[in-house]
C-alpha positions in Angstrom: -35.4 -18.1 53.8 -36.3 -18.1 49.9 -38.4 -21.5 49.8 -37.6 -24.0 46.9 -39.9 -23.3 43.5 -41.8 -25.8 42.0 -40.6 -26.9 38.4 -44.0 -26.0 37.1 -43.1 -22.3 37.9 -39.9 -22.2 36.5 -39.2 -23.5 33.3 -35.6 -22.2 32.7 -33.6 -19.2 34.2 -30.2 -19.5 32.6 -30.0 -17.5 29.5 -29.4 -18.7 26.1 -26.4 -17.6 23.7 -23.3 -15.8 24.2 -22.1 -12.3 23.3 -18.4 -13.3 23.5 -17.9 -13.4 19.4 -20.0 -10.5 18.1 -19.6 -9.3 14.6 -20.8 -6.4 12.7 -24.0 -7.9 11.7 -25.0 -9.9 14.8 -28.1 -10.4 15.8 -30.4 -10.8 19.2 -29.9 -14.8 19.1 -26.7 -14.1 19.9 -26.9 -12.4 22.9 -28.0 -14.2 26.4 -31.8 -14.7 26.0 -33.7 -15.7 29.3 -36.2 -18.4 28.7 -38.4 -18.3 32.2 -42.2 -18.1 31.9 -45.1 -18.5 34.2 -48.7 -19.7 33.7 -51.0 -16.7 34.1 -54.4 -18.8 35.0 -55.5 -21.7 36.6 -53.1 -24.7 36.2 -53.9 -28.1 38.0 -56.2 -26.0 40.7 -53.3 -23.9 41.3 -52.8 -20.3 40.8 -49.6 -18.6 40.5 -49.7 -15.1 42.5 -47.4 -12.1 42.5 -45.6 -14.0 45.8 -44.4 -16.4 43.7 -43.0 -14.5 41.1 -41.2 -12.1 43.5 -40.0 -15.4 45.2 -38.4 -16.6 41.7 -37.2 -13.1 41.0 -35.2 -13.1 44.4 -33.8 -16.2 44.1 -32.4 -15.5 40.4 -31.2 -12.1 40.6 -30.0 -12.2 36.7 -33.6 -12.6 35.7 -34.9 -9.2 34.0 -38.6 -10.1 34.2 -40.9 -12.9 33.4 -42.9 -14.0 30.0 -46.7 -14.7 31.2 -48.5 -17.4 29.4 -52.3 -18.4 29.2 -53.0 -21.9 28.2 -49.3 -22.4 27.2 -49.9 -19.4 24.7 -47.7 -16.0 25.2 -49.8 -13.2 26.2 -47.2 -10.3 28.0 -44.1 -9.9 30.4 -43.9 -8.4 33.9 -40.4 -7.1 34.4 -38.7 -7.1 37.5 -38.5 -3.2 37.7 -42.3 -2.7 37.2 -43.4 -5.5 40.0 -40.8 -3.9 42.6 -42.4 -0.8 41.9 -45.7 -2.2 42.9 -44.5 -4.0 45.6 -42.8 -1.0 47.2 -45.4 1.0 47.5 -47.7 1.9 50.8 -49.4 -1.3 51.4 -48.1 -3.1 48.1 -47.1 -6.2 49.7 -50.3 -6.8 51.1 -52.4 -5.8 48.1 -50.4 -7.6 45.5 -48.4 -10.4 47.1 -51.2 -12.8 47.4 -52.9 -11.8 44.4 -53.2 -14.3 41.1 -50.6 -13.0 38.4 -53.9 -11.9 36.3 -54.7 -8.9 38.8 -51.2 -8.0 39.4 -50.6 -8.1 35.1 -53.9 -6.2 34.8 -51.8 -2.9 36.8 -48.5 -3.7 35.6 -48.9 -3.9 32.2 -46.8 -1.7 30.1 -46.0 -1.2 26.2 -43.6 -3.9 25.1 -41.3 -3.9 22.8 -41.3 -7.1 20.6 -38.3 -8.1 18.4 -37.7 -11.2 15.9 -34.5 -12.9 17.2 -33.0 -12.3 13.5 -33.1 -8.7 14.0 -29.6 -7.1 14.1 -28.6 -5.7 17.3 -27.3 -2.3 15.9 -30.7 -1.8 14.7 -32.6 -3.4 17.9 -30.7 -0.4 19.8 -31.7 2.4 17.9 -35.6 0.9 18.2 -34.9 0.8 22.1 -33.8 4.2 22.0 -36.6 5.6 20.6 -39.1 4.5 23.2 -40.5 6.6 26.1 -37.7 7.4 28.8 -39.6 5.6 31.6 -39.6 2.5 29.4 -36.1 2.6 28.4 -34.8 -0.2 31.1 -37.6 -2.3 30.2 -36.3 -5.7 29.0 -37.5 -6.9 25.5 -39.4 -9.7 24.2 -37.3 -11.5 21.4 -39.7 -14.0 19.4 -37.3 -17.2 18.4 -39.9 -19.1 17.0 -43.6 -19.5 16.3 -45.5 -18.9 20.1 -42.3 -19.2 21.8 -40.8 -16.2 23.4 -37.8 -15.3 25.5 -36.5 -12.3 27.6 -33.4 -9.7 26.6 -32.0 -7.4 29.6 -31.6 -4.2 27.7 -28.4 -3.7 29.7 -27.1 -6.8 27.7 -28.1 -5.4 24.3 -26.4 -1.4 25.4 -23.2 -3.7 26.3 -23.2 -5.6 23.1 -24.1 -2.6 20.8 -21.2 -0.8 22.7 -19.1 -3.6 21.4 -19.8 -4.0 17.9 -19.5 0.0 17.9 -16.0 -0.6 19.1 -15.6 -3.2 16.5 -17.0 -0.8 13.8 -15.0 2.0 14.6 -11.3 -0.1 14.5 -12.5 -1.7 10.8 -13.5 2.2 10.0 -10.1 3.0 11.2 -7.8 0.3 9.9 -9.9 0.4 6.7 -8.8 4.4 6.4 -5.2 3.9 7.2 -5.2 1.0 4.2 -6.9 3.5 1.6 -4.3 5.9 2.6 -1.6 3.5 1.8 -3.5 2.3 -1.4 -4.0 6.0 -2.4 -0.8 7.0 -1.4 1.0 3.6 -3.8 -1.8 4.5 -6.5 -0.2 8.6 -6.7 3.3 7.0 -6.4 2.1 4.4 -9.2 0.2 7.2 -11.3 3.7 9.4 -11.2 6.0 6.4 -12.3 3.6 5.6 -15.3 3.4 9.4 -16.1 7.1 9.7 -16.4 7.2 6.3 -17.9 4.5 7.4 -20.8 6.9 10.3 -21.5 10.3 8.3 -21.9 8.2 6.4 -24.4 6.3 9.3 -26.1 9.8 11.0 -26.7 11.1 8.1 -29.2 7.5 7.6 -30.7 7.8 11.7 -31.6 11.3 11.2 -33.3 9.9 8.1 -35.4 6.7 9.9 -35.9 8.6 13.7 -36.8 11.2 11.9 -39.1 8.6 9.5 -40.7 7.3 12.1 -43.0 10.9 12.9 -44.1 11.8 9.1 -44.9 8.8 8.9 -47.1 9.8 12.0 -48.5 13.0 11.2 -49.5 12.3 7.3 -50.3 10.0 8.6 -53.1 12.5 11.0 -54.3 15.0 7.9 -54.3 12.5 6.1 -56.2 11.5 8.8 -58.6 15.6 9.4 -59.1 15.9 5.9 -60.1 13.3 5.6 -62.6 14.8 8.7 -64.5 18.3 7.0 -64.4 16.1 3.9 -66.2 14.8 5.8 -69.0 17.5 7.9 -69.5 19.8 4.4 -69.8 17.9 2.5 -72.1 21.4 0.0 -72.5 21.1 -2.8 -70.2 24.1 -3.0 -67.9 24.1 -6.7 -66.3 25.7 -5.7 -63.0 22.5 -3.3 -62.4 20.0 -6.1 -63.7 21.7 -9.0 -61.3 21.8 -6.1 -58.6 17.8 -5.4 -59.1 16.8 -9.0 -59.7 18.9 -9.8 -56.1 16.9 -7.1 -54.1 13.6 -8.1 -56.2 13.4 -4.2 -56.9 10.0 -4.5 -58.0 8.5 -5.9 -54.6 10.7 -3.3 -52.9 9.2 -0.5 -54.7 5.8 -1.9 -53.8 6.6 -2.8 -50.1 8.4 0.2 -49.1 5.2 2.7 -49.3 3.3 -0.3 -47.5 5.9 -0.7 -44.8 6.0 3.2 -44.2 2.4 3.4 -43.8 2.5 0.7 -41.6 5.0 2.3 -39.3 3.1 5.5 -39.4 -0.3 3.7 -38.3 2.1 1.6 -35.4 3.7 4.8 -34.1 0.4 6.6 -34.1 -1.6 3.8 -32.3 1.5 3.6 -30.0 1.2 7.8 -29.4 -2.5 7.6 -28.6 -2.3 4.3 -26.6 0.3 6.1 -23.9 -1.6 9.2 -24.2 -4.8 7.0 -22.8 -2.3 5.5 -20.2 -1.2 9.0 -19.5 -5.0 9.9 -18.7 -5.8 7.2 -17.0 -3.3 7.5 -14.1 -4.0 11.4 -14.3 -3.8 12.9 -10.4 -6.9 15.0 -9.6 -6.1 18.2 -8.2 -8.4 19.9 -5.4 -10.9 21.4 -7.7 -12.6 19.9 -10.8 -12.0 20.9 -14.4 -13.7 21.0 -17.6 -13.3 17.6 -19.5 -14.2 16.0 -22.8 -16.2 13.0 -21.6 -16.1 11.5 -25.1 -11.9 12.0 -24.9 -12.3 10.1 -21.5 -14.4 7.2 -22.8 -12.2 6.4 -26.1 -9.3 6.5 -23.8 -10.6 4.0 -21.6 -12.0 1.8 -24.5 -8.3 2.1 -26.4 -6.8 0.8 -22.8 -9.4 -2.3 -22.6 -8.6 -3.4 -26.5 -6.1 -5.4 -25.1 -8.9 -8.0 -23.2 -11.6 -7.7 -26.1 -9.4 -8.6 -28.7 -11.9 -7.9 -31.1 -14.6 -10.7 -29.5 -16.9 -7.9 -27.9 -18.5 -5.2 -30.1 -18.3 -1.6 -28.6 -20.5 0.6 -30.3 -20.2 4.4 -29.5 -23.9 6.7 -29.8 -22.4 10.0 -28.9 -24.1 12.7 -28.3 -23.3 17.0 -28.4 -21.9 16.9 -24.9 -19.9 20.3 -23.7 -17.2 20.4 -21.4 -18.0 18.7 -18.0 -16.4 19.7 -15.0 -15.3 16.7 -12.8 -12.2 14.8 -11.4 -10.9 13.2 -14.5 -8.7 10.7 -12.5 -11.5 9.2 -10.3 -14.1 9.3 -13.7 -11.9 7.5 -15.6 -11.9 5.1 -12.4 -15.8 4.8 -12.9 -15.4 4.0 -16.3 -12.7 1.3 -16.0 -14.7 -0.1 -13.6 -18.1 -0.2 -15.0 -16.6 -1.4 -18.6 -14.5 -4.3 -17.0 -17.5 -5.6 -15.2 -19.6 -5.7 -18.7 -16.3 -7.1 -20.5 -16.0 -9.9 -17.8 -19.4 -10.8 -17.9 -19.9 -11.2 -21.6 -16.5 -13.3 -22.0 -17.8 -15.7 -19.3 -20.9 -16.4 -21.2 -19.1 -16.7 -24.3 -16.9 -19.3 -23.1 -20.2 -21.0 -21.1 -21.8 -21.3 -24.5 -18.8 -22.9 -26.1 -18.7 -25.0 -23.7 -22.2 -26.2 -23.6 -21.7 -26.4 -27.4 -24.4 -24.2 -27.9 -25.6 -23.4 -31.8 -23.8 -20.6 -33.7 -27.2 -19.7 -34.6 -28.2 -19.2 -30.9 -25.1 -17.1 -29.9 -25.3 -13.2 -30.6 -22.4 -10.8 -31.0 -21.1 -10.0 -27.2 -22.2 -6.3 -27.6 -21.4 -3.0 -25.3 -23.0 0.2 -26.2 -21.9 3.7 -25.1 -24.3 6.3 -25.1 -24.4 10.1 -24.1 -26.9 12.5 -24.4 -27.9 16.0 -22.3 -31.0 15.6 -20.7 -33.1 18.6 -18.8 -34.9 18.1 -15.5 -37.3 20.2 -13.5 -35.1 22.0 -10.3 -36.7 21.0 -7.1 -35.8 24.9 -6.3 -38.1 27.0 -7.5 -35.6 29.9 -7.8 -33.6 27.7 -10.0 -34.4 27.6 -13.8 -34.9 23.8 -15.0 -30.9 22.1 -14.5 -29.0 20.3 -17.3 -27.8 16.6 -16.7 -25.2 14.8 -18.9 -26.4 10.9 -19.1 -24.1 8.3 -19.8 -24.9 4.6 -20.6 -23.4 1.1 -20.5 -25.5 -1.3 -22.0 -24.8 -4.8 -22.7 -26.6 -7.9 -23.9 -25.1 -10.4 -21.5 -27.4 -13.0 -19.6 -28.0 -9.9 -17.0 -28.4 -10.4 -13.0 -30.8 -12.2 -11.0 -33.2 -10.0 -8.6 -31.3 -11.2 -5.8 -27.6 -10.8 -6.9 -28.8 -7.3 -8.2 -30.3 -6.4 -4.9 -26.9 -7.4 -3.1 -25.1 -4.6 -5.5 -27.6 -2.2 -4.9 -27.5 -3.1 -1.0 -23.2 -2.5 -1.2 -23.8 0.9 -2.0 -25.6 1.7 0.9 -23.7 3.0 4.0 -25.0 0.3 6.3 -22.4 -2.0 4.4 -19.3 0.3 5.0 -18.1 -2.2 7.2 -18.1 -5.0 4.3 -15.4 -5.6 1.7 -16.0 -2.2 -0.4 -16.4 -3.9 -4.4 -15.3 -1.4 -7.6 -18.8 -0.6 -8.3 -19.6 0.6 -4.6 -16.3 2.7 -5.1 -17.8 4.0 -8.4 -21.0 4.9 -6.9 -19.6 7.0 -4.4 -17.2 8.8 -6.7 -20.3 9.9 -8.7 -22.4 10.3 -5.8 -20.7 11.9 -2.9 -17.4 13.2 -5.3 -19.4 14.3 -8.2 -23.1 15.1 -7.2 -24.5 12.6 -9.4 -26.4 9.6 -9.7 -25.5 6.4 -10.3 -28.5 3.5 -11.6 -27.8 -0.2 -12.1 -30.3 -2.0 -13.9 -30.3 -5.9 -14.7 -32.9 -9.1 -15.4 -32.1 -12.1 -16.7 -31.7 -12.7 -20.4 -32.0 -9.4 -20.9 -28.6 -7.7 -20.3 -27.2 -4.9 -18.0 -27.4 -1.0 -18.1 -25.2 1.2 -16.2 -26.6 4.7 -16.1 -24.4 7.9 -14.9 -26.2 11.0 -14.3 -23.8 14.6 -14.0 -24.5 17.5 -13.2 -23.8 20.0 -15.9 -22.5 23.3 -14.9 
């Protein structure tokens, strides 16, 4: 029959925490942690023995082991499995049952895995699986506060890990389904916009094609009227009244301006529709050589409706050969980056106006786009130096704090794959995974932000 255990031996045997509401970023503190400790030294003229520990573990079969203290401070741990191994040996009970815990611990000591309570469950499971085979079943010591430790059963960790893996799989499945639907929607929208652009380009083509003829005809008619005026010096009241009524001199001067304005408008509309077609371009299976400068100009033209002359776009283009890439995806990256920069600059301009800062302190919002070709030393000795295309987007906005910058960079990592995907994370994946390039972000408070894209030049 099991004897009652005195309160000075058993401090708490019930677990803290629960694994019923686990999430992808859950940590060890959300799992059942066992608070059971025993003094290894003498306490109130009494020394705890291996038999005392065995009785407690027999009465409470869910306990994975015991935390050992010396003068109230943590020194180690003995697991249930380790204690059983020593007691079932020949003469094990005679040797260790009545021996002090210090003696038992000197024989039963094994490497202990100690983790902080803030350790993510998935990370902890990876660490556990890297332990030696004979230690895989040993409980984990979790540090919850300075000099405060709890025990975690490795089976609880394993079950929680599988639950999170199931959640992660479900999230990834749902996201993949949503991505498929979104891709199909965007493809349908791209085809719709492309068809609409063709419908717009047809009447624009009629206007553009006939505009030169209208200009020529109008000039011919004006010359004809001028010739009649020279041949008929006599003034006819009817003709003079008609000229005065239609303001002939103003009409003659304004007709040229109107025709020039129509030509400029038709040209702008044609470029805008062409840019819209390029942006909605549906990529094929293989990449194609693309003029990056034309891509950038198209995106800037589409962004003009948001800029409205408030932001200066400075283009510092180098000499670039055609670059093999996926045009539609690259346009999306350029749009995401420029949208981010424009939003930041507009918000900063509004903040300055709201704070009524002096116009002398305000600086003209600016985005500088720079392109160039660089050479790099190839990592493969059998390959000559490689050439790369660099595209930089630099703004003179307020910049980012190091905490925000670190959060954005961490969102690029696959470890954040289950979080809500941002436009910059999508851009990072397009450049790195799809094009084999590099995507860099640099920023500092009061010194602006720089996006740097590096693409291989084939």
